[in-house]
N, C-alpha and C positions, 0 to 999 in steps of 0.2 A: 177336683182330683189330679194328684201329680201322675208322673210315668211311674211304672216299674222299674226298678233297679236295673234288671239286668235289659231291659230296653236302654235303659239311658245308659249303661255301658256299651250297648252295640250301636248307638245314635250315629256314630261320628263314621262307621264302617257302612251304614246304610247311606247315609248323604253322601252327594256328590262332592269330589274332592276339588271343593272353589281353587286353592292354591294350582291346581293343573290347568286353569283357566286361565286366558289373557285378560291383562286389568281390564274391568269396566270402561275405562275411557278409551281403551283402544278399539272400540267396537268400528265406530266411523271410519279410519284409518285402514283398518284390515277390510271393510268391505269396501271401500272406494278402489285399493288394490286388488280384490278379489275380481271387482267390475272393468277393470285396465284389464286384467289379461284375459278376461271375456272377453272385452274388445279384441284384444290381436289375437284371439283363437279364430274372431270370425273373419280374419281376412285370409282370402283364398288364395294369397299370392304369398300364404307363410306354408313351409312343411310343416303337416301334423306331426305332433309331439307327445309321445305317451306319458312323458312326467306333466305336461299341460294336462293332458285329458284325467289323468289322478288327481291332480289339484281342484279342477273344478270340479270333480265327483266327492272328495273331500271338505267340500266348503260346506258351512250351512245354509248359504242359500243358492238358488240354482239357475238357467235358465232354460227346462228341459229340451225344449226346441234346437237351440242353439248346440248344446252338450251333443244330441242326437246326430246332428251334421256334423260335428267334430268325430264322433265317433267313426259316423261311414267312411270320413277321408282317412283315417287311421286304418280300417279296416282293408280300404283299397289300397293303401301303402303295402300291405303285409300279406295281400295277397299273391305276390311273386312267390315262386318257387323257392323252398328253402335251402336248398342245394347248395354246393358252393365249392369255388375250386380249393388246391389242395392251397395255394398261396394265400388266400385268404383267412383270415381268422376268425374265429367262431362267433357269431353273435349274438353271445350268451344274455348280454347288458341290456341290446336294446330289447330283443325277444322277450327279456323278464320283464321291463316296464311294462309291453304291452300286455302282457297276459296278467298282471297286475291290475289295469286299469278295468279289461276284460270282467275281474272278478269283484270290479268297483261298480259296473254298468247295472242298472236295475229298465227293466227289467233283464235279466241274465240273455247274453245274445244267444244262447244254444252251447251247445257240448262242444270242447275245443282239447280234445285230450289228443288229436296229432299234433298240437302245437306243444303242449307239455309233454310230449313225446321227444321231439324236436329239442326241446330245451333239456332234457336229461341227456341228450343227443351230444349236444354241446356241451354240457357241465363235464361230461368224459370224454371230448375230444380237446377240451380247454387244457386238461388237466396231461394231456400227452407230452407238455412242455416241460413237466417234472420229471419226466428219465433222463433229459438232460441238463435243464435248469434248476430243478426244483422248484419251481414254482408255476403257476398257470400259463397259457400263451397270453392271455388277455391281460388279467389283473387280478387280485384278491378283491378289488372292490365288485368287479362283473361278477366273478365267480359266486361271493357271497351273495348277490345281488340275487344270481339264480335259486340258490338253497333258498333264500328268502321267501322267493315266489311259489317255489313248489310247496313250501310248509303253509303259504296262505290259501294255495289251491287244497290242502288237505292232502297232498301227496308224501308217501315217507320218502326218506332220505336214505340211502345204503349208509352205515354206520362209517365205513372209509370215507367216505365223502364229507362227512361231517367232522370226523379227526383230524382232515387234512388241514380243514379251518382252525380248529384247536390247538393245532402244532404249530401254523404257520403265527396266532396269537401270542402263544408262549414263549415263542421265540424271536418276539419283535419283528417280525416280517410285512408287517403291514403298511411300514412305511414307504410314502411317495414325497419323494423331493422335501424331506425335513416334516410334512404334514401328512400325517397320518388318518385325522378325525375320520373323515369320511369315511375310509375304508372301514376303520374300527368301530363305526357307528353302524353300518350295514352289515358287518358279519355279526354285532352284538344283536342286532335286530332279528337278526338270522338266528340264533342260538334262544332267543327271549320266544320266540313263535315255536320253534320246533318243541321246547320246554312246556310251553303254556298248553299248546294242543294237543299235548299226550303222544306225542311222535316216537318217541324213542324210549327205552328202558330206564326205569329208575337210577342206575348207578350213572348213566348217562347225561339223563335230566338234570342232575346234580350236578355235574361238572359242568352244562353248559350255563345252568343257575348261575356260580360262582364266576363262571369267565365273562358274563355280561353285567352283572354288579362289579366285577373289579374294572370292565371297560367303562360303566357310569362313574366309579371311583375315579378314575383315572383322569376322566374328561373333566370331571369337576375340579380336580387339583392342577389341570393342566389351564385352566380359565383365568384369561389376566386382569387387570385392574378395572379395563373397560366393558367388561361383561363379557366381550366374545371368546370363543372358545376356538383355537385352532386360528382361524381370519372370521370375517364377517359371513363366508358362502359357507365353511363348515358348521358355523354354530345351530343352524337347523336340524343338521343331521343329528349332531348331541343332543339334541332337543328332542329328537322321536328316540334317543334311547331313555330318558329322562319318563318319560310318558310312558312306553312300553313295558319300563318296567317297574314305573310306580313311584320310581325316586324322585318325579314333580313333586311328591307329596310331602316329602322331608328332605331334600337338598335345595340349599339356598342358591346354590348355583344358577338353579332353573329360573327362579324370577329374576335375579340377576342377567342372563342371557336374554330373556325373553325382552327386557327393557333394551339392551342393546339393538335388538335385532329393532323394534320399535325407533329408537333414536337416529335409526341407520335407515329409514325406509326407502331413502333416494338410491342406495346400493343397488336394490332391486328393480331396476327399471330395462330388464331384459326379458321376454315371455322365461327362458330356462330359470333364472334368478329369482322372479316371481311362484313361477312352480315349486320352486325349491325352498322356498320361505311358509308360503299359505297352508299347508297342510299343519305345520304346528303354530302358527297363530290361532286356528281354529279348534287348538287342543287337540291336534288327533296326529297319529302316526301310521304308517305304512300296514303296520297289525291290523289296525280297525278294519282294514277291508275284508278282512278273515269275519267279522261279526256283521257285517253291513248286513241290515234288514230291508227289501223294497218296501217302501212305502212311498204314499203319497207326499212328493217334495215341495216345497214352497217356492213358487214359479216368482219371485220377487226380484230377483238380481238380473238389471238391464246391463248392457255392454257399456263401456265409457271410453271413447275412441284416447289415443295417445297424443300429448300436445306436441309437435314439432321442437326440436331445438330450434332456440332463439340466436341466431347470426352473431356473431362473433367478429366484431371489424380488429383490420390488423392482421400483424404475420408474428411469429416466434421462431425462435431457433431449437433444436433440441438437437444434444449431443447424441450421436449413436452407436454403440458398440455391439462387435461381437466376438465373444469369447468362447474357445475350444479348448478344454483342458487336456491332460491325459488321462487314459491312454488314448484317445482320438483325436488329440493333435500334438507336436512337440512345441508349435507356438500358441501362446494360451489367447494372445489379443489378434485378431483376425483382422479388424477393422475398426477406424475410430474417427469419425468424421461429423459436424456439423451439417447439420439436415434444416432449410430453409421452409416453413410451411405455413399456412394460413392458420390465422391465431385458436379456431374451432377445431383443428383437424384431431384425429384420433391417433393412436400409435398404428394402425393401419395404414392410414393415407401415409405417417412420415415413410415407412416400409414402402410404399408406393414411391412415394416423391424421391428417395434416395435412390431408387433402383430406374427411375427417371431421368435424376441428374447424373450416374455415372454405369449404363446401360453394363458396362465391361466388367467392373468392379462390384456391385452388388446385386444379386438377384438372392429372390425368396420365393418358395412356395406355400400355398396353406390347403387346407382338406376342409369343405363345409361339413359342419355338425349342426345338430339338433340346440347346439349352446350358441351358435356363431362360428367364423372362420378360424380354423386353429392351425398354429405355423409348424409345418413339416418337416421345411426344406431351408437352409440358410448357407449363401457362397456353395452351393452343391453338397453340403452335408445334408444328410436327411435323417432326421430322428425315426428309428426303426424300433418297432413294438418287441421285437425278438431280439434287441439289442437291450432293450431295456434302458433306452435315453429318449429323451424329450429333449424341444428347447423351452427352457425357463426365461421368465420375462421377468426382470427385477429394475426398480431405479435406485441408481447410484446411493449408496456405496455397496447396500446389501439386501435391498428390503423386496421381497417378492410380490408381484403386483397381484391384486385381488380381484381383477378383471380381465376380459379379453382383449386379444388386439382390437378389434372392432368397437369396444365399448371405451376403452382407456384416453383420457385425451392430458396428454401431459402439458406440463407448465413449460412458459419461456425458461429456457435455461435448463432445464432439466437433462439430465444423462441417462438414456436411456438403456440397459444391459441384454443381449439375447445369448444365454448362457448356454452351452449343450450340456445336460447334466444325467445323471444316472437317475432311475427311480431307486 
């Protein structure tokens, strides 16, 4: 006997959307990447990163014992007082990620209302910059991440705070260095969460839904012929939006972007980049944290140690260029020299070699972050958050690098440009 017509019509809505899942043949590669991230998480020499913990919690398979140890290390790292000096920027983004991680913990680690209160405080502090500059003290990315986190924890957000993000999106202020995909995606996730969890009124919910779907459409339109959206590292953020809004069921860009990630798995060789890509390869977004239910999880994942990089014999020469355009400098090109280095040298090695060769002519400083060393000062010129500038890394003539200074390995004869740029 056949199924009733009404049930047949409802069946597609009742069945899981297979098109939102990674291709069946990718399971082995995704599992191996999860195991490698688990291996890196088990290294006590590495500082704990809330994004890594989030990726472990959103995976299909687990190692509960190792995840518990990693959570304990994270809790130790966040146990320090949350007060800060007036010179310090708010800790909005990092605290937001930590709270997202706590929301994904099973069993729940107990009440953390004080941390949520601190996050609300940081959001207000963060926006004080708008009185002078018209934007948050940190970035729209961190601000959007804070709003998303409050929503995931089912905390109401003042309409004024939400409208700040809506206005920024409407006026195209979410850009950073010509690539706004990460920020647009985080803000769209925040909008989708607020609308889906019914934490706003009907009229504002309709605005948020339209804004999130508009962001999803613009990301699909920005997709390159290679399937990448923005760059290979921003593509996972775009996929989170497709998953959260349900666009993954109808948007062809979703499948092409997933295929691009699977074809470029070697690009995700560090813990932060693995943590960025793994949730979407498991078919999940940060919004799934809000609906996670604690149940027995499969204790089936085994840590996989990373293989050391193979030694590359010989040497290479890299042309190192430093540029500082107006309004910061009157002379554009401040440094232009060849730098000989070993064949396996990273960009960080190139900078260190240049400083050793000409200690009076070339100096630089970096800041340690969970994503690796971040270039903050070159030739005495400091990139400052309040000035909305940063040191952009490019390969000649004008191609932005998609990796950090410790991960990118230039080719022999390549010209690398360090350019002071505006957000």
